[in-house]
N, C-alpha and C positions, 0 to 999 in steps of 0.2 A: 167895482161897482161901490165900493168902499161901505164906509161904515153908514146907520142909519139908525140913527138913537131918538124915539120923541119921549121928551120929560111929561113928569106926571099932567102937565096943564095940555098935551097931544099934540102942540107945537112943532116945527121943527126945532130941534137943538142946536142955540150957539155954538157958533165955529169953533169957539176958545175951548166948549165943554166937544166937542166933537175931537176937536187933537188933542186933547188929553186923554180922552180911553182911546182912541187908537195909539197916541204914542204909548200908554199902560197894556195895552194889548200887545203893542210889538214885541216890552221886554217880555213881558210871559211866553212869547213865541222863542222867543230865544231861548229862555231855560229847557222846552224841551226837546227831547233825546230818541228819536226812534228809529227802527231798522223797516225796510217796508220785505211784506214774504208772502211766499204764494198762498192763496187763501187755505189751501186743502194742510199748509204746515200751522196753520194759525188752528185748524181744528183740531189737527191733531196734539198739540201744545195744550189744548182748551183754554185758547185766548176768543175763542166763537163760542156764543154759542144762537145754536138757530131757533128761533119761535114761530107758534103759527099764533100772529094777531086774530084770526079773522073770529073764532070763537067767543073773544073776551069785548069785541068791536059787534056783532050781529047779537049780542047779548043786553049790549049796552042801546044800542037803535030798537030796539022793539017793544 
């Protein structure tokens, strides 16, 4: 699917603009270092916070 970017005028970005954004994004991805772990372990380590978004959502749509 690639990258989709719409400039301020709302039309499609020029190919060179999209290529520049893709290049920069790929450079940043190379800097990311993480390891996979089971969900339960992430919870135990305090890396995951479970929330229930329904109350705030229901309040907004009333």
